[in-house]
C-alpha positions in Angstrom: 110.4 46.0 128.4 111.3 42.7 126.7 112.3 41.6 123.2 109.0 41.6 121.4 107.6 44.7 123.1 110.8 46.6 122.3 110.5 45.4 118.7 106.9 46.6 118.4 107.8 50.1 119.7 110.9 50.4 117.7 109.2 49.3 114.5 106.3 51.6 115.1 108.7 54.5 115.5 110.5 53.6 112.3 107.6 52.6 110.0 104.5 54.3 111.5 101.3 52.3 112.0 102.0 48.5 111.9 100.0 45.7 110.3 99.4 42.4 112.3 97.9 39.4 110.5 95.7 37.1 112.6 95.7 33.4 111.7 93.1 31.3 113.4 94.4 27.7 113.8 90.9 26.4 113.6 90.6 27.7 110.0 94.2 27.7 108.8 96.7 25.1 110.2 100.0 23.6 109.3 101.4 24.3 105.9 98.5 26.6 105.0 99.1 28.7 108.0 102.9 29.0 107.3 102.1 29.9 103.7 99.7 32.7 104.8 102.3 33.9 107.3 105.1 34.0 104.7 103.0 35.9 102.2 101.9 38.3 104.9 105.5 39.0 105.9 106.5 39.5 102.2 103.8 42.0 101.8 104.8 44.1 104.9 103.1 42.6 108.0 105.1 43.3 111.2 103.8 40.4 113.3 101.6 37.3 113.1 98.9 36.7 115.8 97.9 33.1 116.3 94.6 32.3 118.0 91.0 33.1 117.9 87.9 33.1 120.1 86.8 29.6 119.1 90.3 28.0 118.8 90.3 25.1 121.3 92.6 22.4 119.8 95.9 22.9 121.6 97.8 20.2 119.6 96.8 21.9 116.3 97.6 25.3 117.6 101.0 24.1 118.8 101.8 22.6 115.4 100.6 25.8 113.7 102.8 28.0 115.8 105.8 25.8 115.1 105.1 25.8 111.4 104.8 29.6 111.3 107.9 30.1 113.4 110.0 28.1 110.8 108.5 30.2 108.0 108.9 33.8 109.2 111.3 36.1 111.0 108.7 38.5 112.3 107.3 37.8 115.8 104.7 35.2 116.4 102.3 36.3 119.1 99.6 34.2 120.7 96.2 35.7 120.8 94.3 33.3 123.0 90.5 33.2 123.5 90.8 30.9 126.4 93.5 28.9 128.4 93.5 26.4 125.5 95.2 29.1 123.4 98.3 29.1 125.6 100.8 26.9 123.8 104.6 26.7 123.6 106.8 28.0 120.8 105.6 31.6 120.2 107.6 34.7 120.9 105.0 36.4 123.1 101.4 36.4 124.1 98.8 39.1 124.3 98.0 38.4 128.0 94.5 39.8 127.7 91.7 40.7 130.1 88.3 41.0 128.4 87.5 44.1 130.4 83.9 44.6 129.2 82.8 41.0 129.8 79.9 40.3 132.2 81.7 37.0 133.0 84.5 37.3 135.6 86.1 34.2 134.0 87.2 36.2 131.0 88.3 39.2 133.1 90.7 37.4 135.6 90.0 33.7 136.1 91.2 32.4 132.7 94.3 34.6 133.1 95.0 33.0 136.5 94.6 29.5 135.0 96.8 30.3 132.0 99.6 32.2 133.9 101.6 29.1 135.0 101.7 27.9 131.4 102.9 31.3 130.2 105.8 31.1 132.7 106.5 27.4 131.9 106.6 28.0 128.1 108.8 31.1 128.5 106.3 33.3 126.7 106.8 37.1 126.8 103.6 38.5 128.3 102.2 41.6 126.8 99.6 43.0 129.3 96.6 43.8 127.2 93.1 45.2 127.8 90.8 43.5 125.3 87.8 45.7 124.6 84.9 44.5 122.3 83.0 47.1 120.3 79.6 46.2 118.8 77.8 42.9 118.9 76.9 39.8 116.9 80.4 38.3 116.5 81.8 35.1 117.9 83.9 36.8 120.4 81.0 38.9 121.6 78.9 35.7 122.1 81.6 33.5 123.6 83.0 36.3 125.9 79.6 37.3 127.4 80.3 40.9 126.4 78.6 44.0 127.8 78.4 45.8 124.4 80.0 49.1 123.7 78.1 50.7 120.8 80.1 51.9 117.8 78.9 55.4 118.4 79.8 55.7 122.1 83.6 56.5 122.1 83.4 57.8 125.7 82.7 54.3 127.0 85.7 52.9 125.2 87.8 55.7 126.7 86.6 54.7 130.2 87.8 51.1 129.8 91.1 52.2 128.2 91.8 54.6 131.0 91.0 51.9 133.6 93.4 49.6 131.8 96.1 52.2 131.9 95.6 52.9 135.6 95.9 49.1 136.2 99.2 49.1 134.5 98.3 47.5 131.1 100.5 48.7 128.4 98.4 47.5 125.4 94.8 48.2 124.5 93.1 46.2 121.7 89.8 47.7 120.4 88.1 44.8 118.6 85.0 44.8 116.5 85.3 41.0 116.1 86.3 38.6 113.3 84.1 39.1 110.3 82.4 42.1 111.8 80.1 44.0 109.5 81.5 47.3 110.7 84.9 48.4 111.9 85.8 50.4 115.0 85.2 54.0 114.0 88.1 56.5 113.6 86.4 58.8 116.0 86.5 56.2 118.8 90.1 55.4 118.0 91.0 59.1 118.2 89.2 59.5 121.5 91.0 56.6 123.1 94.4 57.7 121.6 94.0 61.1 123.2 94.2 59.7 126.7 95.7 56.2 126.5 99.5 56.4 126.6 100.3 52.8 125.6 100.3 50.7 122.5 96.9 50.8 120.7 95.7 47.9 118.5 92.6 48.0 116.4 91.0 45.1 114.6 87.8 43.7 113.1 85.9 44.6 109.9 88.9 46.3 108.3 88.8 45.3 104.6 90.3 48.2 102.6 93.4 50.4 102.6 91.1 53.5 102.9 89.6 52.3 106.1 93.0 51.2 107.5 94.4 54.6 106.7 91.6 56.4 108.5 92.2 54.3 111.6 95.9 54.8 111.4 95.5 58.6 111.2 93.2 58.4 114.2 96.1 57.1 116.2 96.2 53.3 116.0 99.7 51.9 116.6 98.8 48.6 114.9 95.9 47.3 112.7 94.8 43.7 112.7 93.4 41.8 109.7 92.5 38.1 109.6 89.3 37.2 107.9 90.4 39.1 104.8 93.2 36.7 104.0 91.6 33.5 105.4 88.6 34.0 103.1 90.9 34.1 100.1 91.5 37.8 99.9 94.4 39.0 97.7 97.8 39.5 99.4 98.0 42.6 97.3 95.4 44.0 99.6 97.8 43.5 102.5 100.5 45.3 100.6 98.1 48.1 99.8 97.1 48.4 103.4 100.7 48.6 104.5 101.4 51.3 102.0 98.4 53.2 103.2 99.3 53.1 106.9 103.1 53.2 106.9 104.7 56.4 108.1 101.3 57.5 109.6 102.1 58.7 113.1 99.9 60.4 115.7 
């Protein structure tokens, strides 16, 4: 294991379920992004993800990463939706395969194209199975996703197990940015029962109560993004952190 991955596991063991804040450089760049990141850190976030399914401007993303790195001490982790999301300056990258895509580009081809840049930029690669739940979001559309319904946890378990058997140490269950519903605790619990790695859950999480349910179901980290980018209160971040910290499964 490397520096960021060690940090995530150690912090999870110490604090319980972690909160990651996602900043999309297409929506929040430069000073705004660094301000969001600083406030998130102050209110208990354990890492900042930078990326998004529609983020394509590499120059803006590079500048955004640099701005955030100057502003916070917590890890800055790239969350690319395509090869354009692989930029220098971050601590690590969720090196993700969109396992339930119908397009092989998002399963392995984009990864092959982006791998040389990951090496060149010295990014710590976190091998991640990205699994989309539900439909109608940008990532669902862009990623040509074979939908897993919210009420079919066994399908999510199949993909998570396949990821584990292929050696991926992270699974990210994603409802999508701005999703009308979140991944259900029952699905999180089903995946947690068999997947032995680091389990991330995001999309549609807007309240401390929902976050707490997902944490109790076994999530190692919860991701919020739209909530703060749409002008949500940073107190909500603090309340979510209070609701999920020290929750262990």
